[in-house]
Each structure stands twice: as C-alpha cells, then as structure tokens.
C-alpha positions in Angstrom: -16.4 19.3 11.5 -16.7 17.2 8.4 -13.3 15.5 8.9 -11.4 12.0 8.9 -8.1 10.7 9.4 -6.8 7.9 7.8 -3.5 5.6 8.6 -1.4 4.5 5.6 1.4 2.5 6.1 3.3 0.0 3.8 4.3 -3.6 3.7 3.3 -6.3 5.9 4.4 -9.6 6.1 4.2 -12.0 8.9 6.3 -15.5 8.3 6.7 -16.3 11.5 3.8 -18.8 13.4 4.9 -18.1 16.6 4.3 -14.2 16.4 1.1 -12.9 18.4 1.9 -8.9 18.1 3.8 -6.6 15.7 2.8 -3.3 17.4 4.2 -1.3 20.7 1.5 -0.2 22.5 1.7 3.6 21.2 2.1 2.4 17.5 -1.3 0.4 18.3 -3.0 3.3 19.9 -1.8 5.3 16.6 -3.4 2.9 14.1 -6.5 2.3 16.1 -7.4 6.0 16.9 -7.6 6.8 13.1 -11.0 6.3 11.4 -9.7 4.0 8.6 -6.3 2.0 8.9 -4.6 0.8 5.6 -2.3 -1.5 5.4 -0.3 -3.6 2.1 -0.7 -7.2 3.0 2.1 -9.3 1.4 1.2 -12.2 0.4 -1.3 -15.2 1.1 -2.4 -16.7 3.8 -1.2 -20.0 4.3 -3.3 -22.7 3.4 -3.6 -25.5 0.6 -2.6 -23.4 -1.9 0.3 -24.8 -4.2 3.2 -22.7 -5.1 2.6 -21.2 -8.9 6.0 -21.4 -11.2 7.7 -18.1 -11.1 11.2 -16.0 -10.9 11.7 -15.1 -7.2 10.5 -16.3 -3.7 6.9 -17.7 -3.3 6.1 -16.3 0.2 2.6 -16.8 2.5 1.8 -15.4 5.7 1.3 -17.3 9.1 -1.7 -19.0 9.5 -3.2 -16.0 12.3 -1.7 -13.2 10.5 -5.1 -12.0 10.1 -5.7 -12.4 13.2 -3.3 -10.0 14.0 -3.8 -7.5 11.4 -7.5 -7.3 12.9 -6.2 -7.0 16.7 -3.7 -4.5 14.9 -6.6 -2.2 14.4 -6.6 -2.4 10.3 -9.6 -2.3 8.6 -8.5 -2.4 4.7 -5.9 -4.7 3.2 -4.5 -4.1 0.3 -4.3 -7.1 -2.0 -2.9 -5.6 -5.3 0.9 -6.9 -4.8 3.3 -9.3 -6.5 3.1 -12.0 -4.1 -0.6 -12.4 -3.3 -1.0 -14.9 -6.0 1.9 -16.7 -5.0 -0.1 -19.9 -3.9 -2.8 -19.6 -7.0 -6.4 -19.2 -6.6 -6.9 -21.0 -3.2 -4.1 -18.7 -1.5 -5.9 -16.3 -2.6 -9.6 -17.4 -2.1 -8.2 -18.4 1.8 -7.2 -14.7 2.4 -10.3 -13.5 0.6 -12.5 -15.7 3.1 -10.5 -15.2 6.4 -10.6 -11.4 5.7 -14.6 -11.3 5.1 -14.7 -13.6 8.1 -13.3 -10.9 10.4 -14.9 -7.6 8.7 -11.9 -6.5 7.3 -12.2 -4.9 4.0 -9.7 -5.9 0.6 -8.7 -4.0 -2.2 -6.8 -4.5 -5.7 -7.6 -8.3 -5.6 -10.4 -10.7 -6.6 -11.9 -14.0 -8.5 -13.0 -12.0 -11.6 -12.3 -8.5 -12.8 -15.3 -7.0 -11.4 -14.0 -7.7 -7.7 -10.3 -7.2 -8.6 -11.1 -3.6 -9.7 -14.0 -2.4 -7.7 -13.3 0.5 -5.0 -14.0 0.3 -1.8 -16.3 3.4 -0.4 -15.9 4.5 3.3 -18.4 7.5 4.7 -16.9 9.1 7.6 -18.5 12.4 9.3 -20.2 12.9 6.3 -17.0 12.4 3.9 -17.2 9.6 1.2 -13.9 8.5 0.5 -12.8 6.1 -1.9 -10.4 3.3 -1.9 -8.3 1.3 -4.7 -5.2 -0.2 -5.4 -3.3 -1.8 -8.0 0.1 -3.2 -8.4 2.9 -3.0 -11.5 2.3 -6.2 -13.7 4.3 -9.8 -12.3 2.9 -13.1 -11.5 -1.2 -13.1 -10.8 -1.7 -9.9 -12.9 -5.3 -9.2 -14.0 -5.6 -7.2 -16.9 -9.9 -5.7 -17.6 -9.9 -8.0 -20.6 -9.6 -11.3 -18.5 -13.0 -11.3 -17.1 -13.2 -14.7 -15.6 -10.6 -15.3 -14.1 -8.9 -14.4 -10.7 -5.8 -12.1 -9.6 -5.0 -8.7 -8.9 -5.4 -5.1 -10.3 -3.3 -3.9 -13.2 -1.9 -0.5 -12.8 -1.1 0.3 -16.2 -4.6 -1.1 -17.6 -6.5 0.9 -19.6 -9.1 1.3 -17.9 -7.8 2.7 -14.6 -7.8 6.8 -15.5 -11.2 6.0 -16.7 -12.2 4.3 -13.5 -11.1 6.9 -11.2 -12.5 9.4 -12.9 -16.0 8.1 -13.1 -15.5 7.3 -9.0 -14.1 10.9 -8.1 -17.8 12.1 -9.0 -19.4 10.3 -6.3 -16.9 11.2 -3.7 -15.2 13.6 -1.8 -11.8 12.2 -1.9 -10.3 9.3 -4.0 -7.1 7.3 -2.3 -5.2 5.0 -4.3 -2.5 2.3 -3.2 0.1 1.5 -5.8 2.5 -1.1 -5.4 5.4 -1.0 -7.9 8.6 0.3 -8.1 12.2 -0.8 -8.0 13.0 -2.7 -5.1 15.4 -1.0 -2.7 15.9 1.9 -5.1 15.8 5.4 -3.0 13.8 7.3 -5.7 11.2 6.2 -7.9 11.6 6.1 -12.3 10.5 8.9 -13.9 7.8 6.7 -15.9 6.0 5.8 -12.6 6.6 9.5 -11.3 4.5 10.3 -14.5 2.0 7.7 -14.2 0.9 8.8 -10.9 0.5 12.3 -12.0 -1.8 10.9 -14.6 -4.1 9.1 -11.9 -4.1 12.6 -9.7 -5.2 14.3 -13.1 -7.8 11.6 -13.3 -9.1 12.5 -10.3 -6.6 10.6 -7.2 -6.6 12.9 -4.1 -3.4 10.8 -2.8 -1.4 8.0 -4.2 0.4 5.5 -1.4 3.2 3.6 -3.0 4.9 0.8 -1.7 6.9 -2.2 -2.7 11.1 -0.8 -3.0 10.7 -1.8 1.0 12.3 1.5 1.8 11.0 5.1 1.9 11.0 7.5 -1.0 9.9 10.9 -1.3 6.3 12.5 -1.8 5.3 15.1 -3.9 2.6 17.5 -3.5 1.4 17.7 -7.2 -1.5 20.3 -7.6 -3.4 19.3 -5.2 -2.5 15.9 -4.6 -0.2 14.0 -2.5 2.2 11.3 -3.8 4.2 9.3 -1.4 6.5 7.2 -3.8 6.9 4.5 -1.2 6.3 4.5 2.8 8.7 1.1 2.8 8.2 -2.1 5.3 5.9 -1.7 8.0 6.3 -4.9 9.5 8.3 -7.4 7.3 9.7 -10.4 8.8 10.9 -12.5 5.4 14.5 -13.7 5.8 17.1 -10.3 4.7 14.4 -7.9 6.1 14.0 -9.5 9.6 17.3 -8.7 10.9 16.5 -4.9 9.6 15.2 -1.9 11.9 13.3 -0.9 9.0 13.4 2.4 9.7 10.5 4.1 7.7 7.5 6.3 8.3 3.5 6.0 7.6 1.3 9.1 7.0 -1.7 9.8 8.7 -3.8 11.8 6.5 -6.4 14.5 7.5 -9.1 14.5 4.9 -11.2 17.8 5.2 -14.4 18.6 2.8 -14.2 20.8 0.7 -10.4 21.0 0.7 -7.0 19.5 -0.1 -5.9 16.4 1.8 -3.2 17.3 4.7 -0.8 14.9 6.6 1.7 13.8 9.1 4.5 11.7 9.4 4.4 8.9 11.3 8.3 7.5 11.8 8.8 3.9 13.2 11.2 0.7 13.4 11.7 -3.4 14.8 12.5 -3.3 17.7 12.6 -6.5 19.8 10.4 -7.9 17.2 7.6 -5.4 16.9 6.6 -1.8 15.0 7.7 1.2 17.5 6.4 5.1 17.0 9.9 6.9 17.3 10.6 10.8 16.3 13.1 10.7 13.8 14.4 13.9 13.1 17.1 12.8 10.8 14.8 10.7 8.7 12.6 13.7 7.8 14.8 15.6 6.8 16.1 13.2 4.3 12.9 12.2 3.0 12.3 16.3 2.8 15.4 16.9 1.3 14.6 14.0 -1.7 11.4 15.0 -2.0 12.2 18.6 -2.7 14.6 17.9 -5.5 14.1 20.2 -8.5 12.2 18.4 -11.9 15.4 18.0 -13.9 17.4 17.2 -11.2 15.4 14.0 -9.8 15.2 12.8 -13.4 18.3 12.7 -13.9 19.4 11.1 -10.3 16.8 8.9 -11.2 17.6 7.9 -15.0 21.6 7.3 -13.2 20.0 4.8 -11.2 18.2 2.9 -13.2 21.1 2.5 -14.9 23.1 1.1 -12.7 21.0 -1.5 -11.8 
C-alpha cells in the first residue's frame, strides 16, 4: 500500500548542558518507527552568536542538543519560531550547519529568502510529501521582500498561500508547521483559525501548530486536519522545567488518494524525559474543546483575548 506515517510533536528546548537523552525507551521507539519525525527546535544551538536586542528572554540550546535530536530519531527540525534568531545570524548559521552535518532536515529559516521559504519534499512508498514552516511576526521574521537577509518565514507573508498552492501541484500531501498564538491560552484566536483555513483552502492537508506551550484542540476542516497547538514536547527552560507538561503529539497516517488521518500520542515529563502515557482525561478534554460549535468557539476565544 502507498502509505506513510509522520510523527509530529511540539516545542523542544534542551538548555541543560548535562542532558544526554530526552526520551523514554517507549517514546523513542514511537519517534524512530515513524517514516518521518518532525519537531519544533525552539532556539539556536549554543554558539558564538551575540544576543539580539528584544523583548522577552534570549535563549539558546545546549551544544549537544542536535546530537540528542539525532539520537532521538527526528528527521526534520522546524526553525520558524520566535527564538531561532535570539543570537542573530551567527546563532542561526551554527544551528543550520550542525543540522546539515547530522543529515537532519530543516525548514522555515535560512540565510536568504529562497532558503527561508523553501519547502522540503520527501518521498516515502511512492508518496510525495512537502513540509513547510512559518511563524508569527517577532524578532528575526523575514518577509519575502527581504531577499538578501537571514531569518525565519513569516506566517502572514503575501506569498504563503501562493507557494502552498504551487507546491500542492507537485506532491500528494502538504504538511505546514505554524508557530503562532497566545502563550498558555487554551483556545486559538479567531484570526489564526481563519488563517489556517485559508492555508488549507490553498492546498495544505495538515496544519501542525505550536508556540502556546499547552495543548489546544483540533479541527477536521473539509478534508484537512488542523492542530492548533501540540504544546511542549521537551522544554527545560525555567518555568516549564518543573512541570509535567502533559500534552500530545500526533502520528499522521498518509495514504495516497485519501485524506490524512491521525492517532494521538499522549506524554508527560517524568524523571527528566518524555514518557508515553495513555491519558484518557486529556483525550476527552481535547475532543471536548475541539467539538465546540463555531459561534461558541469564537465567543470564548474573544473573551479569552480580552482578559489578557
């Protein structure tokens, strides 16, 4: 059968220098058994880069973090996020160079517009899958007009829908990672729901969201899947390092000629590693908020936004 499995998880930040592994044996098996595994690599690897002037923290990951990513079984790192440029172009270059040296793919950031917005196409069992990544406008955001600069791909760029539509003609499936939303908010804002649906209408088969650091719901939109936030996967930065980080990843099942389907993979942090768990409580919660009627969902989202 022309079939492929794609494992997608949320944010990874490995800050501690003495970490050697971030996954339990069962979780590692799930990641490695997928045909392709994708994570959001939240921040550059430790390098000679200089902190940029920004609001909020500047973070960089341990020098061995990409070795850990490789050992864990990840094939593609999403670099389109609000921390990847925290240590400027040097930090970004160091990250890309290390990923390339380990034969790990990367999407959503680069040293020029072409590389930053370029898709990565993978063929598995005669199925062509394109991966793209974009993030909300923060420090390091690169619009399509800045052809000679480095940075990450902007979610609202005027070329995004055009690019998705063109790429969809070349492949069987398009998977788009998006880094946007309100941190620690349980529901996505209406404008992001609308934007993600626009992207699906343009040809995206799956939207995988992260950045809020907590799990949000999902949508079956027409024949596409939208996951608004997978939450943290492994994030050992300050306030998140002491949390259980109960959240989920998704295992996508792609069959040629059919809409994508998925399975939940629930997990938490126990003894410093990501541990798989059968979390029926979280599953019921995700399914409940995902089933809100459109009008109710928008009302709750607006109330949530006004309270922040």
